[in-house]
N, CA, C and O atoms as a GROMACS GRO file, in nm:
protein
  284
    1MET      N    1   9.069   6.986  22.640
    1MET     CA    2   8.981   6.907  22.736
    1MET      C    3   8.924   6.938  22.860
    1MET      O    4   8.991   6.904  22.958
    2SER      N    5   8.776   7.017  22.888
    2SER     CA    6   8.811   7.072  23.025
    2SER      C    7   8.820   6.979  23.131
    2SER      O    8   8.825   6.857  23.115
    3LYS      N    9   8.824   7.060  23.280
    3LYS     CA   10   8.848   6.988  23.377
    3LYS      C   11   8.774   6.873  23.402
    3LYS      O   12   8.834   6.769  23.428
    4PRO      N   13   8.615   6.876  23.398
    4PRO     CA   14   8.472   6.815  23.411
    4PRO      C   15   8.543   6.664  23.352
    4PRO      O   16   8.581   6.576  23.430
    5ASP      N   17   8.550   6.656  23.230
    5ASP     CA   18   8.544   6.552  23.142
    5ASP      C   19   8.686   6.469  23.124
    5ASP      O   20   8.679   6.357  23.075
    6MET      N   21   8.817   6.525  23.163
    6MET     CA   22   8.947   6.502  23.122
    6MET      C   23   8.982   6.331  23.225
    6MET      O   24   9.088   6.272  23.244
    7PHE      N   25   8.866   6.306  23.263
    7PHE     CA   26   8.967   6.149  23.307
    7PHE      C   27   8.786   6.035  23.224
    7PHE      O   28   8.766   5.916  23.247
    8ALA      N   29   8.689   6.134  23.131
    8ALA     CA   30   8.561   6.030  23.082
    8ALA      C   31   8.632   5.958  22.947
    8ALA      O   32   8.548   5.882  22.898
    9THR      N   33   8.705   5.958  22.902
    9THR     CA   34   8.750   5.882  22.779
    9THR      C   35   8.857   5.737  22.851
    9THR      O   36   8.887   5.629  22.800
   10ALA      N   37   8.896   5.805  23.001
   10ALA     CA   38   9.005   5.666  23.025
   10ALA      C   39   8.947   5.525  23.042
   10ALA      O   40   8.843   5.510  23.107
   11GLN      N   41   9.034   5.382  22.967
   11GLN     CA   42   8.900   5.254  22.996
   11GLN      C   43   9.037   5.158  23.012
   11GLN      O   44   9.138   5.137  22.945
   12ARG      N   45   8.958   5.092  23.198
   12ARG     CA   46   9.033   5.005  23.285
   12ARG      C   47   9.091   4.881  23.133
   12ARG      O   48   9.022   4.844  23.037
   13GLU      N   49   9.260   4.841  23.171
   13GLU     CA   50   9.286   4.742  23.070
   13GLU      C   51   9.317   4.644  23.173
   13GLU      O   52   9.348   4.668  23.289
   14ALA      N   53   9.299   4.477  23.093
   14ALA     CA   54   9.364   4.392  23.143
   14ALA      C   55   9.510   4.441  23.263
   14ALA      O   56   9.437   4.444  23.362
   15TRP      N   57   9.574   4.458  23.289
   15TRP     CA   58   9.737   4.467  23.329
   15TRP      C   59   9.643   4.534  23.441
   15TRP      O   60   9.647   4.488  23.555
   16MET      N   61   9.565   4.635  23.414
   16MET     CA   62   9.578   4.697  23.555
   16MET      C   63   9.469   4.684  23.697
   16MET      O   64   9.378   4.750  23.748
   17GLY      N   65   9.548   4.545  23.724
   17GLY     CA   66   9.483   4.504  23.840
   17GLY      C   67   9.432   4.527  23.982
   17GLY      O   68   9.461   4.640  24.021
   18ALA      N   69   9.365   4.455  24.070
   18ALA     CA   70   9.330   4.540  24.201
   18ALA      C   71   9.514   4.571  24.264
   18ALA      O   72   9.543   4.684  24.305
   19GLU      N   73   9.596   4.482  24.264
   19GLU     CA   74   9.719   4.489  24.370
   19GLU      C   75   9.781   4.644  24.311
   19GLU      O   76   9.813   4.720  24.402
   20LEU      N   77   9.797   4.687  24.195
   20LEU     CA   78   9.884   4.726  24.089
   20LEU      C   79   9.808   4.921  24.154
   20LEU      O   80   9.875   5.019  24.188
   21GLU      N   81   9.664   4.905  24.146
   21GLU     CA   82   9.585   4.986  24.200
   21GLU      C   83   9.643   5.025  24.336
   21GLU      O   84   9.737   5.102  24.354
   22GLN      N   85   9.563   4.953  24.440
   22GLN     CA   86   9.606   4.949  24.530
   22GLN      C   87   9.754   5.040  24.582
   22GLN      O   88   9.783   5.122  24.668
   23GLU      N   89   9.820   4.969  24.473
   23GLU     CA   90   9.963   5.034  24.555
   23GLU      C   91   9.977   5.147  24.514
   23GLU      O   92  10.060   5.227  24.554
   24LEU      N   93   9.897   5.164  24.429
   24LEU     CA   94   9.943   5.304  24.295
   24LEU      C   95   9.832   5.445  24.423
   24LEU      O   96   9.851   5.563  24.453
   25THR      N   97   9.746   5.362  24.454
   25THR     CA   98   9.643   5.495  24.521
   25THR      C   99   9.692   5.504  24.656
   25THR      O  100   9.637   5.581  24.734
   26SER      N  101   9.798   5.428  24.697
   26SER     CA  102   9.831   5.467  24.883
   26SER      C  103   9.965   5.566  24.833
   26SER      O  104  10.034   5.623  24.917
   27LEU      N  105   9.984   5.573  24.731
   27LEU     CA  106  10.075   5.721  24.728
   27LEU      C  107  10.036   5.831  24.692
   27LEU      O  108  10.100   5.934  24.671
   28ALA      N  109   9.870   5.800  24.678
   28ALA     CA  110   9.832   5.977  24.636
   28ALA      C  111   9.816   6.006  24.768
   28ALA      O  112   9.796   5.936  24.867
   29VAL      N  113   9.835   6.177  24.742
   29VAL     CA  114   9.750   6.288  24.874
   29VAL      C  115   9.686   6.363  24.774
   29VAL      O  116   9.722   6.417  24.669
   30ASN      N  117   9.534   6.343  24.867
   30ASN     CA  118   9.447   6.396  24.785
   30ASN      C  119   9.442   6.387  24.596
   30ASN      O  120   9.453   6.475  24.510
   31GLY      N  121   9.425   6.265  24.589
   31GLY     CA  122   9.391   6.289  24.417
   31GLY      C  123   9.516   6.316  24.363
   31GLY      O  124   9.512   6.326  24.241
   32ARG      N  125   9.681   6.341  24.440
   32ARG     CA  126   9.811   6.357  24.340
   32ARG      C  127   9.898   6.237  24.376
   32ARG      O  128   9.927   6.190  24.487
   33VAL      N  129   9.928   6.206  24.271
   33VAL     CA  130  10.087   6.182  24.283
   33VAL      C  131  10.178   6.225  24.239
   33VAL      O  132  10.159   6.263  24.123
   34ALA      N  133  10.317   6.246  24.291
   34ALA     CA  134  10.445   6.330  24.217
   34ALA      C  135  10.459   6.229  24.092
   34ALA      O  136  10.423   6.115  24.065
   35CYS      N  137  10.535   6.337  24.028
   35CYS     CA  138  10.589   6.273  23.915
   35CYS      C  139  10.709   6.180  23.938
   35CYS      O  140  10.719   6.073  23.877
   36ALA      N  141  10.822   6.232  24.047
   36ALA     CA  142  10.876   6.118  24.039
   36ALA      C  143  10.824   5.977  24.101
   36ALA      O  144  10.908   5.890  24.080
   37GLN      N  145  10.702   5.925  24.175
   37GLN     CA  146  10.647   5.835  24.237
   37GLN      C  147  10.592   5.764  24.131
   37GLN      O  148  10.592   5.643  24.155
   38ALA      N  149  10.535   5.800  24.000
   38ALA     CA  150  10.481   5.829  23.895
   38ALA      C  151  10.554   5.750  23.743
   38ALA      O  152  10.515   5.710  23.634
   39GLN      N  153  10.652   5.759  23.804
   39GLN     CA  154  10.837   5.751  23.726
   39GLN      C  155  10.913   5.621  23.780
   39GLN      O  156  11.004   5.546  23.744
   40GLN      N  157  10.847   5.632  23.861
   40GLN     CA  158  10.938   5.531  23.996
   40GLN      C  159  10.864   5.405  23.963
   40GLN      O  160  10.903   5.297  23.920
   41PHE      N  161  10.756   5.447  23.993
   41PHE     CA  162  10.610   5.312  24.009
   41PHE      C  163  10.656   5.214  23.878
   41PHE      O  164  10.706   5.102  23.871
   42ALA      N  165  10.616   5.307  23.786
   42ALA     CA  166  10.634   5.268  23.633
   42ALA      C  167  10.717   5.171  23.594
   42ALA      O  168  10.698   5.056  23.552
   43GLU      N  169  10.839   5.252  23.619
   43GLU     CA  170  10.991   5.124  23.610
   43GLU      C  171  11.003   5.050  23.702
   43GLU      O  172  11.066   4.949  23.671
   44ARG      N  173  10.959   5.055  23.844
   44ARG     CA  174  10.950   4.932  23.928
   44ARG      C  175  10.843   4.818  23.846
   44ARG      O  176  10.889   4.704  23.859
   45HIS      N  177  10.716   4.820  23.766
   45HIS     CA  178  10.642   4.787  23.733
   45HIS      C  179  10.666   4.738  23.567
   45HIS      O  180  10.600   4.680  23.481
   46GLY      N  181  10.755   4.779  23.576
   46GLY     CA  182  10.718   4.763  23.364
   46GLY      C  183  10.674   4.866  23.293
   46GLY      O  184  10.701   4.881  23.174
   47ILE      N  185  10.598   4.951  23.367
   47ILE     CA  186  10.507   5.032  23.232
   47ILE      C  187  10.587   5.104  23.196
   47ILE      O  188  10.694   5.141  23.244
   48ALA      N  189  10.516   5.135  23.071
   48ALA     CA  190  10.573   5.214  22.940
   48ALA      C  191  10.475   5.377  23.038
   48ALA      O  192  10.371   5.367  23.102
   49MET      N  193  10.556   5.507  23.015
   49MET     CA  194  10.505   5.610  23.066
   49MET      C  195  10.352   5.652  22.996
   49MET      O  196  10.280   5.732  23.057
   50MET      N  197  10.314   5.603  22.886
   50MET     CA  198  10.233   5.616  22.831
   50MET      C  199  10.083   5.550  22.893
   50MET      O  200   9.971   5.599  22.908
   51ASP      N  201  10.120   5.461  22.911
   51ASP     CA  202  10.050   5.296  23.001
   51ASP      C  203   9.997   5.383  23.138
   51ASP      O  204   9.880   5.402  23.174
   52MET      N  205  10.113   5.425  23.197
   52MET     CA  206  10.123   5.481  23.344
   52MET      C  207   9.999   5.601  23.310
   52MET      O  208   9.898   5.591  23.381
   53ARG      N  209  10.001   5.706  23.215
   53ARG     CA  210   9.919   5.792  23.214
   53ARG      C  211   9.796   5.749  23.227
   53ARG      O  212   9.715   5.798  23.306
   54ARG      N  213   9.764   5.625  23.125
   54ARG     CA  214   9.662   5.592  23.103
   54ARG      C  215   9.571   5.530  23.219
   54ARG      O  216   9.448   5.534  23.220
   55PHE      N  217   9.670   5.462  23.333
   55PHE     CA  218   9.650   5.424  23.435
   55PHE      C  219   9.606   5.509  23.517
   55PHE      O  220   9.512   5.483  23.592
   56LEU      N  221   9.672   5.632  23.515
   56LEU     CA  222   9.660   5.721  23.673
   56LEU      C  223   9.496   5.806  23.594
   56LEU      O  224   9.435   5.887  23.664
   57ASP      N  225   9.452   5.776  23.470
   57ASP     CA  226   9.344   5.866  23.399
   57ASP      C  227   9.195   5.789  23.460
   57ASP      O  228   9.083   5.839  23.470
   58VAL      N  229   9.267   5.583  23.513
   58VAL     CA  230   9.149   5.534  23.523
   58VAL      C  231   9.130   5.540  23.692
   58VAL      O  232   9.031   5.527  23.764
   59LEU      N  233   9.232   5.558  23.712
   59LEU     CA  234   9.226   5.646  23.868
   59LEU      C  235   9.148   5.748  23.905
   59LEU      O  236   9.087   5.763  24.011
   60HIS      N  237   9.155   5.828  23.794
   60HIS     CA  238   9.152   5.959  23.788
   60HIS      C  239   9.258   6.034  23.937
   60HIS      O  240   9.217   6.101  24.032
   61LEU      N  241   9.355   6.002  23.915
   61LEU     CA  242   9.447   6.054  23.963
   61LEU      C  243   9.483   6.147  23.889
   61LEU      O  244   9.490   6.137  23.766
   62LYS      N  245   9.524   6.292  23.980
   62LYS     CA  246   9.661   6.397  23.888
   62LYS      C  247   9.797   6.351  23.890
   62LYS      O  248   9.806   6.234  23.929
   63VAL      N  249   9.897   6.402  23.863
   63VAL     CA  250  10.056   6.429  23.833
   63VAL      C  251  10.044   6.600  23.866
   63VAL      O  252   9.979   6.692  23.818
   64GLY      N  253  10.172   6.580  24.010
   64GLY     CA  254  10.200   6.714  24.061
   64GLY      C  255  10.347   6.658  24.009
   64GLY      O  256  10.386   6.553  23.959
   65SER      N  257  10.425   6.824  24.057
   65SER     CA  258  10.546   6.803  24.174
   65SER      C  259  10.651   6.735  24.023
   65SER      O  260  10.756   6.671  24.019
   66CYS      N  261  10.567   6.784  23.922
   66CYS     CA  262  10.670   6.810  23.758
   66CYS      C  263  10.774   6.808  23.775
   66CYS      O  264  10.785   6.911  23.841
   67GLN      N  265  10.943   6.740  23.761
   67GLN     CA  266  11.086   6.799  23.734
   67GLN      C  267  11.089   6.900  23.692
   67GLN      O  268  11.152   6.995  23.739
   68LEU      N  269  11.013   6.900  23.582
   68LEU     CA  270  11.009   6.994  23.499
   68LEU      C  271  10.951   7.151  23.464
   68LEU      O  272  10.972   7.243  23.385
   69GLY      N  273  10.863   7.118  23.580
   69GLY     CA  274  10.772   7.231  23.585
   69GLY      C  275  10.640   7.270  23.534
   69GLY      O  276  10.570   7.366  23.565
   70CYS      N  277  10.619   7.167  23.441
   70CYS     CA  278  10.510   7.169  23.356
   70CYS      C  279  10.355   7.168  23.452
   70CYS      O  280  10.242   7.208  23.425
   71PHE      N  281  10.406   7.113  23.553
   71PHE     CA  282  10.266   7.128  23.668
   71PHE      C  283  10.279   7.052  23.784
   71PHE      O  284  10.190   7.053  23.869
   0.00000   0.00000   0.00000
């Protein structure tokens, strides 16, 4: 998928409320959230990793600082 349309298919789901959105976006720096932060956020709120990925897409946030060095 090309960069311009990487968020094009992201659809908000009912559980993605304003409070969670505000908390997650507050972690972002320049549109990026560290992988460890995203994992901790998901664990703290009982969000499955695939759902977390979709939530990040909805918010147009990218993941960085991967512990595995993938990105």
